[in-house]
KOLGUNU-454183 format. One line per field, with one value per residue (C-alpha): residue number from 1; x, y, z; chain. Coordinates in pm, 1 decimal. Example, Ala and Ser with C-alpha at 12.3 -4.5 7.8 and 13.67 -1.06 7.14 Angstrom:
% residues 2
nunu <- 1	2 $
xx <- 1230.0	1367.0 $
yy <- -450.0	-106.0 $
zz <- 780.0	714.0 $
kolnu <- A	A $
END
This chain:
% residues 476
nunu <- 1	2	3	4	5	6	7	8	9	10	11	12	13	14	15	16	17	18	19	20	21	22	23	24	25	26	27	28	29	30	31	32	33	34	35	36	37	38	39	40	41	42	43	44	45	46	47	48	49	50	51	52	53	54	55	56	57	58	59	60	61	62	63	64	65	66	67	68	69	70	71	72	73	74	75	76	77	78	79	80	81	82	83	84	85	86	87	88	89	90	91	92	93	94	95	96	97	98	99	100	101	102	103	104	105	106	107	108	109	110	111	112	113	114	115	116	117	118	119	120	121	122	123	124	125	126	127	128	129	130	131	132	133	134	135	136	137	138	139	140	141	142	143	144	145	146	147	148	149	150	151	152	153	154	155	156	157	158	159	160	161	162	163	164	165	166	167	168	169	170	171	172	173	174	175	176	177	178	179	180	181	182	183	184	185	186	187	188	189	190	191	192	193	194	195	196	197	198	199	200	201	202	203	204	205	206	207	208	209	210	211	212	213	214	215	216	217	218	219	220	221	222	223	224	225	226	227	228	229	230	231	232	233	234	235	236	237	238	239	240	241	242	243	244	245	246	247	248	249	250	251	252	253	254	255	256	257	258	259	260	261	262	263	264	265	266	267	268	269	270	271	272	273	274	275	276	277	278	279	280	281	282	283	284	285	286	287	288	289	290	291	292	293	294	295	296	297	298	299	300	301	302	303	304	305	306	307	308	309	310	311	312	313	314	315	316	317	318	319	320	321	322	323	324	325	326	327	328	329	330	331	332	333	334	335	336	337	338	339	340	341	342	343	344	345	346	347	348	349	350	351	352	353	354	355	356	357	358	359	360	361	362	363	364	365	366	367	368	369	370	371	372	373	374	375	376	377	378	379	380	381	382	383	384	385	386	387	388	389	390	391	392	393	394	395	396	397	398	399	400	401	402	403	404	405	406	407	408	409	410	411	412	413	414	415	416	417	418	419	420	421	422	423	424	425	426	427	428	429	430	431	432	433	434	435	436	437	438	439	440	441	442	443	444	445	446	447	448	449	450	451	452	453	454	455	456	457	458	459	460	461	462	463	464	465	466	467	468	469	470	471	472	473	474	475	476 $
xx <- 468.3	371.4	331.4	531.0	798.4	1004.3	1301.0	1316.0	1117.6	922.0	613.8	352.7	341.4	43.7	-70.5	-209.5	-169.4	-512.6	-447.7	-115.5	-291.0	-562.1	-329.2	-132.7	-208.4	97.2	207.3	326.1	679.2	610.3	913.8	1141.0	1141.8	1283.8	1625.0	1814.3	1798.6	1737.9	1448.9	1298.8	1329.3	1181.4	880.0	816.7	839.7	624.8	345.1	384.6	364.1	40.4	-95.3	-15.6	-217.1	-517.1	-510.5	-850.1	-820.1	-773.3	-559.3	-670.1	-412.1	-96.6	97.1	444.0	695.3	631.3	997.6	1082.1	796.7	915.5	1264.5	1117.7	906.0	1207.1	1398.6	1106.2	1062.4	1433.2	1433.0	1082.9	965.5	1248.8	1217.3	837.4	830.3	1081.4	881.2	556.2	725.8	873.7	552.2	347.9	607.5	617.0	238.5	165.8	475.6	278.2	119.6	456.0	560.5	253.4	402.4	718.2	573.9	437.0	106.9	270.5	538.7	296.6	20.5	-240.8	-580.5	-914.3	-941.4	-639.4	-426.7	-701.6	-740.0	-364.4	-383.6	-690.0	-609.3	-336.2	-596.6	-788.4	-504.8	-396.4	-720.8	-747.0	-409.2	-456.7	-662.2	-482.9	-151.1	-264.2	-368.0	-27.7	213.9	245.5	306.3	591.9	708.6	684.4	1051.0	1060.9	716.8	767.2	1117.5	981.2	697.7	913.0	1196.0	949.2	748.1	1072.7	1178.8	841.3	835.2	1181.6	1089.1	782.3	1023.9	1112.8	764.3	696.8	318.7	-5.2	-49.7	294.1	209.3	-114.6	65.8	322.8	57.5	-145.7	153.6	267.9	-70.3	-69.3	270.3	221.9	-120.4	17.8	245.6	21.9	-210.7	97.9	258.3	-57.5	-64.9	309.8	286.3	22.9	280.2	492.6	263.1	-55.2	-371.2	-277.1	31.1	-103.2	-252.0	77.9	267.2	8.2	51.3	415.2	300.9	77.5	352.5	576.5	304.1	294.3	674.3	657.6	414.2	630.5	958.7	816.8	770.2	1126.4	1273.2	1069.5	1190.3	1555.1	1537.7	1349.5	1677.3	1795.9	1555.4	1744.4	2022.1	2094.6	1813.1	1544.5	1275.7	1253.8	946.0	1130.2	1419.0	1173.0	1016.5	1344.3	1541.7	1254.2	1215.7	1576.3	1592.0	1290.2	1484.6	1771.3	1538.6	1360.8	1686.8	1779.6	1441.3	1515.1	1766.3	1632.4	1282.0	1231.6	943.9	812.9	936.4	1090.3	1314.8	1413.8	1790.9	1788.7	1564.9	1691.8	1519.0	1357.4	1232.3	1076.2	901.7	785.8	628.8	455.0	313.1	199.5	5.6	-144.1	-251.3	-432.1	-596.3	-586.9	-406.2	-569.5	-280.4	-471.9	-543.8	-238.5	-312.3	-522.8	-852.3	-1142.8	-1389.7	-1222.4	-1225.3	-1599.5	-1659.1	-1480.0	-1685.8	-2012.6	-1935.6	-2143.3	-1920.8	-1625.0	-1826.7	-1932.0	-1568.4	-1493.1	-1757.0	-1621.0	-1268.0	-1380.8	-1505.8	-1191.1	-957.9	-1133.7	-1029.9	-677.9	-599.4	-761.7	-567.8	-232.8	-243.5	-391.1	-255.1	11.1	-259.8	-494.0	-224.9	-115.1	-467.1	-461.7	-208.6	50.5	328.9	586.0	648.2	920.0	697.3	405.4	622.1	748.3	395.9	286.2	542.1	376.8	42.5	187.5	387.7	79.1	-99.9	184.2	214.5	-161.4	-184.9	110.2	-36.1	-380.5	-241.4	-45.9	-350.9	-569.0	-338.7	-306.8	-682.7	-787.8	-1049.3	-1080.8	-1422.4	-1405.6	-1087.2	-1222.5	-1535.3	-1349.7	-1090.4	-1350.5	-1518.0	-1187.1	-1139.3	-1494.3	-1419.0	-1108.5	-1298.2	-1571.2	-1305.5	-1160.8	-1506.2	-1562.8	-1476.7	-1215.7	-870.2	-588.0	-420.5	-736.6	-787.5	-428.9	-519.8	-807.7	-548.4	-393.9	-727.6	-801.5	-463.3	-506.7	-832.6	-794.6	-492.4	-673.4	-999.6	-822.5	-553.4	-721.2	-975.2	-686.2	-563.7	-913.6	-1045.4	-750.1	-703.7	-1066.9	-1012.9	-738.5	-762.2	-520.7	-767.1	-1043.3	-796.2	-636.3	-972.7	-1088.0	-770.2	-768.1	-1131.4	-1090.0	-789.5	-929.5	-1257.7	-1091.0	-826.1	-1084.4	-1153.7	-842.1	-1036.9	-1300.3	-1090.0	-886.0	-1201.4	-1330.6	-1069.4	-1125.3	-886.0	-1176.4	-1309.0	-991.9	-898.2	-1195.4	-1257.6	-1607.5	-1696.9	-1386.7	-1406.3	-1784.4	-1770.7	-1478.2	-1662.3	-1979.9	-1795.9	-1617.2	-1940.3	-2105.0 $
yy <- 3582.3	3227.6	3130.6	2898.5	3078.3	2920.0	3126.2	2989.0	2665.7	2766.7	2564.4	2662.0	2468.3	2236.3	1979.0	1709.4	1576.3	1696.8	2046.3	2039.8	1966.7	2224.4	2498.6	2535.6	2544.2	2387.5	2617.1	2518.0	2553.7	2276.2	2060.6	2165.6	2532.0	2452.6	2603.8	2278.2	1905.3	1844.0	2086.8	1913.1	1575.8	1711.1	1855.0	1527.3	1315.0	1554.7	1528.8	1151.1	1106.7	1300.2	1089.8	762.9	866.1	957.9	696.0	770.5	1146.4	1300.6	1613.5	1834.2	2097.1	1901.2	2078.0	2012.7	2238.7	2218.7	2230.9	1946.0	1745.5	1811.5	1691.2	1376.3	1308.4	1351.0	1095.4	851.1	883.9	820.2	498.7	359.7	460.3	303.7	-53.5	-35.2	82.1	-182.3	-454.5	-363.1	-295.0	-645.3	-797.6	-636.4	-722.9	-1090.8	-1101.9	-948.6	-1029.3	-1320.4	-1055.4	-971.3	-1337.1	-1405.1	-1197.3	-1409.7	-1756.9	-1871.6	-1996.8	-2182.8	-2350.9	-2474.7	-2558.8	-2332.1	-2341.8	-2164.8	-1991.0	-2162.2	-1847.2	-1644.3	-1916.2	-1913.6	-1538.5	-1546.9	-1853.5	-1657.7	-1426.8	-1707.5	-1785.4	-1420.1	-1299.0	-1593.6	-1508.5	-1131.8	-1109.7	-1396.1	-1233.6	-902.7	-1077.8	-1243.3	-977.4	-811.5	-1144.2	-1244.1	-878.9	-693.5	-729.2	-1107.3	-1176.0	-955.8	-1096.5	-1452.3	-1405.5	-1195.7	-1447.9	-1732.7	-1579.2	-1475.4	-1839.8	-1948.7	-1666.0	-1767.6	-2134.3	-2043.4	-1981.1	-2351.0	-2506.7	-2751.8	-2779.5	-2596.9	-2782.1	-2669.2	-2309.4	-2331.5	-2478.8	-2198.0	-1929.9	-2075.4	-2077.9	-1736.2	-1588.8	-1739.1	-1585.4	-1245.0	-1190.3	-1077.7	-805.0	-511.3	-532.5	-572.8	-263.3	-54.6	-144.7	-92.6	262.9	357.7	284.8	578.5	817.7	997.9	1002.0	1345.7	1195.2	853.0	899.5	1020.2	722.4	479.6	677.1	573.7	210.6	276.2	469.5	166.6	-46.1	195.3	186.5	-193.0	-180.7	48.3	-108.5	-454.5	-366.3	-236.9	-534.9	-778.6	-611.3	-631.5	-980.0	-1099.1	-1085.0	-1375.2	-1603.6	-1929.0	-1864.5	-2189.2	-2342.7	-2134.6	-1927.9	-1553.9	-1576.0	-1809.0	-1565.5	-1280.8	-1463.1	-1600.6	-1274.8	-1074.4	-1322.7	-1334.0	-971.1	-1045.7	-1319.1	-1078.4	-804.0	-1049.1	-1126.9	-757.5	-660.8	-863.7	-592.5	-298.8	-262.3	-160.9	-336.9	-15.0	334.3	211.4	-38.3	201.0	245.4	553.2	752.1	943.3	918.6	1257.1	1154.6	837.3	1043.7	1284.7	998.1	882.2	1230.2	1256.5	932.6	1039.9	1367.3	1165.7	887.3	1006.3	860.6	517.8	277.9	-12.7	155.6	2.4	-351.2	-625.8	-676.8	-904.3	-623.7	-411.5	-704.6	-751.8	-378.6	-388.2	-682.0	-508.9	-168.8	-128.8	155.8	-82.6	-326.1	-43.2	50.6	-315.2	-330.7	-14.1	-152.8	-467.5	-264.2	-52.9	-351.4	-526.8	-232.8	-218.0	-585.3	-590.9	-284.0	-392.4	-744.4	-675.3	-329.9	-477.0	-686.2	-385.9	-164.0	-437.6	-433.7	-58.4	-68.8	-274.2	-233.4	-500.2	-638.7	-386.0	-94.6	-232.1	-258.5	96.8	232.8	98.0	315.3	659.4	517.9	402.1	722.5	945.1	719.6	753.1	1130.4	1180.6	971.1	1138.6	1482.9	1381.1	1204.4	1517.4	1738.8	1492.8	1498.2	1876.1	1935.6	1625.9	1552.6	1215.5	1171.3	1469.2	1339.5	986.4	1114.1	1357.4	1108.1	834.7	1048.6	1084.6	707.4	655.8	883.0	679.2	351.7	515.1	610.7	258.0	117.0	356.3	314.7	591.2	556.9	372.6	699.9	830.7	501.3	518.4	855.9	671.6	447.0	761.1	879.6	535.7	527.0	878.9	782.5	424.1	469.4	745.8	550.4	241.8	406.9	688.6	461.3	246.2	547.8	674.5	371.2	290.4	654.6	664.8	365.0	460.5	154.9	-116.1	-407.3	-240.3	-83.9	-423.2	-588.0	-296.9	-299.5	-678.9	-697.0	-409.2	-571.1	-924.3	-832.6	-583.1	-824.1	-1095.2	-886.2	-1046.8	-1370.5	-1248.0	-965.4	-1180.8	-1332.3	-989.3	-969.9	-1269.4	-1320.5	-1372.1	-1020.6	-840.7	-584.3	-382.8	-596.4	-455.4	-670.6	-580.4	-209.0	-191.3	-365.5	-147.7	169.3	61.4	-19.8	314.1	500.0	336.6 $
zz <- 3588.3	3647.3	3281.8	3060.2	2862.9	2583.7	2696.4	3050.6	3031.2	3344.5	3436.2	3696.9	4019.7	4048.6	4297.1	4067.5	3713.9	3615.4	3744.8	3558.5	3233.3	3297.8	3416.5	3095.6	2730.0	2575.4	2296.5	1946.7	2078.4	2330.5	2413.0	2126.1	2229.5	2573.5	2634.0	2688.5	2623.4	2993.5	2991.2	2690.7	2858.1	3179.1	2997.1	2817.3	3129.3	3333.0	3080.4	3045.5	3424.6	3425.8	3142.7	3316.1	3620.4	3403.6	3125.7	2975.7	2951.3	2608.1	2584.8	2301.1	2397.9	2317.1	2043.8	1912.0	1746.2	1372.3	1273.7	1511.4	1365.7	1010.6	1101.3	1250.5	941.6	715.4	918.9	924.4	549.2	496.7	698.9	641.3	293.8	84.2	221.7	223.6	-138.1	-246.2	-75.3	-245.4	-578.5	-590.0	-456.0	-731.3	-994.4	-894.6	-892.4	-1233.4	-1441.0	-1580.1	-1804.8	-1961.1	-1968.9	-2181.6	-2462.7	-2462.0	-2512.5	-2175.1	-2317.3	-2605.0	-2391.7	-2127.0	-2374.0	-2218.9	-2385.7	-2346.5	-2009.4	-1854.0	-1864.7	-1695.1	-1432.2	-1364.0	-1308.6	-1082.3	-869.4	-692.1	-540.6	-371.9	-131.5	-134.5	20.2	259.5	412.5	454.7	774.1	957.1	871.1	1019.7	1339.4	1394.2	1269.0	1608.9	1782.7	1553.0	1516.2	1182.8	1083.2	1125.2	979.2	675.1	622.9	636.4	388.1	153.0	132.9	94.5	-188.9	-358.6	-370.5	-506.7	-764.4	-887.5	-912.3	-1119.8	-1403.4	-1430.6	-1426.0	-1709.0	-1704.8	-1647.4	-1318.6	-1201.0	-1286.4	-1087.8	-785.8	-782.7	-819.6	-530.6	-293.6	-415.1	-327.6	21.5	97.3	-66.0	88.3	423.5	291.2	199.7	503.1	722.0	572.6	617.0	987.4	1018.6	883.3	1143.0	1415.9	1297.3	1109.9	1210.7	1003.7	868.0	703.6	617.3	269.7	124.7	271.8	135.6	-183.7	-193.4	-201.9	-500.5	-671.1	-627.0	-789.7	-1082.6	-1104.1	-1101.0	-1391.0	-1601.1	-1494.8	-1557.2	-1921.7	-1953.5	-1771.7	-1978.8	-2297.1	-2191.0	-2044.5	-2351.3	-2544.5	-2326.6	-2510.2	-2565.0	-2311.8	-2123.1	-2323.5	-2150.4	-2321.7	-2259.9	-2037.2	-1798.5	-1761.4	-1696.5	-1402.6	-1264.4	-1275.3	-1128.8	-841.4	-719.9	-589.9	-369.8	-188.4	-123.1	3.0	232.8	410.9	436.9	582.9	898.0	997.7	795.6	945.5	1306.8	1481.7	1638.7	1731.6	2057.5	1876.9	1595.3	1632.6	1410.5	1647.0	1948.2	2284.7	2232.0	1886.1	2025.7	2292.1	2024.2	1826.1	2143.2	2201.3	1839.2	1874.1	2206.8	2053.9	1787.7	1991.0	2351.5	2648.3	2680.3	2729.7	2578.3	2246.0	2080.6	2197.8	2040.1	2224.8	2134.4	2195.6	1929.0	1686.2	1737.7	1700.2	1366.8	1243.0	1339.0	1188.9	870.5	748.7	729.5	518.2	286.8	236.8	160.2	-113.4	-271.8	-253.1	-434.4	-728.5	-744.7	-728.9	-1018.3	-1233.1	-1091.3	-1149.6	-1489.1	-1596.9	-1450.4	-1592.5	-1935.5	-2024.5	-2259.8	-2429.3	-2456.3	-2608.3	-2849.5	-2993.1	-3059.1	-3341.8	-3526.4	-3272.7	-3196.0	-2846.4	-2762.6	-2863.7	-2663.9	-2350.7	-2401.1	-2447.1	-2105.7	-1924.1	-1972.1	-1857.1	-1526.1	-1490.5	-1519.8	-1269.8	-1020.1	-1056.8	-1025.9	-711.8	-539.4	-607.9	-483.0	-174.4	-81.5	-128.3	60.2	361.6	348.3	329.6	526.6	259.3	89.1	-73.1	-308.0	-469.7	-506.4	-682.2	-905.2	-1026.9	-1053.3	-1317.6	-1503.3	-1496.2	-1625.6	-1920.3	-1997.8	-2018.9	-2227.4	-2481.1	-2479.4	-2556.8	-2844.7	-3213.6	-3196.9	-3347.6	-3174.4	-3073.1	-2908.6	-2724.3	-2603.4	-2451.1	-2282.1	-2115.2	-1962.2	-1822.7	-1680.2	-1504.0	-1364.4	-1199.2	-1090.4	-860.3	-672.3	-649.8	-516.2	-304.7	-111.7	66.7	192.7	389.3	467.0	656.9	889.1	987.0	1105.9	1336.0	1584.3	1814.6	1703.5	1717.2	1518.0	1276.2	1211.3	1142.7	924.8	717.6	690.8	575.5	332.6	168.4	178.6	13.1	-216.6	-339.1	-397.0	-708.4	-849.2	-895.0	-1146.1	-1296.5	-1539.7	-1689.3	-1790.7	-2065.4	-2290.1	-2581.6	-2820.6	-2740.9	-2846.0	-2948.8	-2808.7	-2496.8	-2455.1	-2153.6	-1955.0	-2026.7	-1970.6	-1633.4	-1524.6	-1626.0	-1447.4	-1124.4	-1123.5	-1195.0	-894.3 $
kolnu <- A	A	A	A	A	A	A	A	A	A	A	A	A	A	A	A	A	A	A	A	A	A	A	A	A	A	A	A	A	A	A	A	A	A	A	A	A	A	A	A	A	A	A	A	A	A	A	A	A	A	A	A	A	A	A	A	A	A	A	A	A	A	A	A	A	A	A	A	A	A	A	A	A	A	A	A	A	A	A	A	A	A	A	A	A	A	A	A	A	A	A	A	A	A	A	A	A	A	A	A	A	A	A	A	A	A	A	A	A	A	A	A	A	A	A	A	A	A	A	A	A	A	A	A	A	A	A	A	A	A	A	A	A	A	A	A	A	A	A	A	A	A	A	A	A	A	A	A	A	A	A	A	A	A	A	A	A	A	A	A	A	A	A	A	A	A	A	A	A	A	A	A	A	A	A	A	A	A	A	A	A	A	A	A	A	A	A	A	A	A	A	A	A	A	A	A	A	A	A	A	A	A	A	A	A	A	A	A	A	A	A	A	A	A	A	A	A	A	A	A	A	A	A	A	A	A	A	A	A	A	A	A	A	A	A	A	A	A	A	A	A	A	A	A	A	A	A	A	A	A	A	A	A	A	A	A	A	A	A	A	A	A	A	A	A	A	A	A	A	A	A	A	A	A	A	A	A	A	A	A	A	A	A	A	A	A	A	A	A	A	A	A	A	A	A	A	A	A	A	A	A	A	A	A	A	A	A	A	A	A	A	A	A	A	A	A	A	A	A	A	A	A	A	A	A	A	A	A	A	A	A	A	A	A	A	A	A	A	A	A	A	A	A	A	A	A	A	A	A	A	A	A	A	A	A	A	A	A	A	A	A	A	A	A	A	A	A	A	A	A	A	A	A	A	A	A	A	A	A	A	A	A	A	A	A	A	A	A	A	A	A	A	A	A	A	A	A	A	A	A	A	A	A	A	A	A	A	A	A	A	A	A	A	A	A	A	A	A	A	A	A	A	A	A	A	A	A	A	A	A	A	A	A	A	A	A	A	A	A	A	A	A	A	A	A	A	A	A	A	A	A	A	A	A	A	A	A	A	A	A	A	A	A	A	A	A	A	A	A	A	A	A	A	A	A	A $
END
């Protein structure tokens, strides 16, 4: 007959691109089932030629061999996920290690009084949020590898130098610059991932970023405990060594990223020609054949700014991030108030909390991608998080409240993380997606400014204000 057969690679004769696309229904064995490499390449180019002549036509019938797609995803995960996770892990560690440094004499050495510690924590987020959207708008111009390498190396230097400040003013200056440099990383990574992964795979890859944040939280406690024994070495207090030794690896990674990250699928040296074409087809299957969809256009920027759904996501992100930053920064302080544990025990007790948060989010992200449902998981785990904060506010024993820390961690990573995959995947055009992601992260991370003031030292060990506000925001 005149039908396509995987065994012979035969295609029907047609007289136009549109009739070509209408005359066949490309089966799930499309491309990769062809009998030879040349046949595969021919099929790809034939379809691409048709697409170029009809740039606005969407092709709902494009299917790709599932095994070939799985092989591609495994390769992408091998080359992209490790550097992306390392980048965010070190970013989060450099941002919140001030919480561990507090336990090793930071406040006493710098003479911090009243709300000065809280202000030092929150001031970072002012410049952090101001740099997020501008960074997203320039990352494509400077290329992802160079831009991310520049900001990573720069904040690594600043983070390291924070360990030698001698005054409160010096600490504030370092935190301000650190925020300005770190602010471009997470929004840049979220956009970078959309260049390689489709919306059906996106939540799990964003999940890896949140897992790295959880690892940073648990690892930060272990590192702080170990480095704390260096107190007095070279005349430096333990908190200084914590900040210095956690900042140096960031500088090294920043240099490596210049060569490690590919700017886009076309420049990825680890992909074959057929794999690059497969990525292109996957993206076209998702967003259609419009050639301009991956370019920055003013119209798309304006559309993003006018879309009320984006602003609603931003408000929700703000509430979730207040909880995340409050929890991540003050968890050691909260746990210290639950019993009579020493510093080492407090650091060790933070690790299971972050571990359960990481495991919960990975499981939910996988299920969310598999089912293509987001809201149900956010609501369900929001309720779990609410229960955790209710326990922390209660008069229960220290052991029961520690269990509340587990429930809070289980819920908050899902509530904060899933919407970060949800919004970009619903905005396929590059310009609108960039604006949506930038606004979501900018407004969300502005929660880092008020979050530290929710946990006042004088309210310990119950911290009613901080827990009550967190519970109310989750409930909403």
